[in-house]
N, C-alpha and C positions, 0 to 999 in steps of 0.2 A: 455225704457218706460219712459213717463213723468209722472209728479206728478198727473196730471188729469187722466191719463190712469189708474195708480195705484189706485187712488180714485174710479174710476169706477168699477175696478175689487173687490176692497174691499168692495165697497157698494154692489155689487152683491152677495158677500159671506156673508156679515154682515151688514144689512141694519141699524142696531141698533148702530153702531159704530160711534162716533163723529169724524170728521175729520178736522186736521189744516194742512196747506200746507205752506211750506216755498220756497221762490224763489229769486233768484238775480235780477229779472226783472219782474215787474208785469204791465201789459197793462190794458186798461179799459175793453178790452174783456175777460181777465183773471178773473177780479173781477165779471163780469156778468156770467162767466161760473161757477166759485165758487158758487155763489149766487143759480144759477138754480140746481146746484149739492146738495145743502145743506151743503156745506163745511163750517165750522163753523168760520174760519179766515184765512186770508192770511197774513203772515209775511214776511217783506222784509228781505233779507240776505244782508250784515251779519247782525245776530242778537245775543243778549246776552241771557244768561240763564234767567236773570231776564225779559227780553221782552217775552220769551217763557212762564215763569211761570206766568206772568200777564195775557197773552192771555188764558192760561189754566184756570186760576182762574176765569176770566170772563165768559168762556164757561160753567164751572161747577156750577157757581152760577146761571146762566141763566137757566141752565138746572134743579137745585134745584127749584127754582121759578116755572118753568112751571109744575113741577111734585107736587108742594105743600109741599116740605120738606124743612127742614132746616139743619144747619150744625149739 
């Protein structure tokens, strides 16, 4: 199962879950697919814990702003 297939299954079961995918190779089509599926971020492998943490922080901050809440 690819990451996009897993994301589709997860989205069907839990539409409220925020999804971040990592991949060793990202094509333009992958970015377009991720955007269409409301995947919050695509991170290129290899990645570090810091890169993943930064992506999650951006996503959660955006979520807080859109919900009108603060830390």
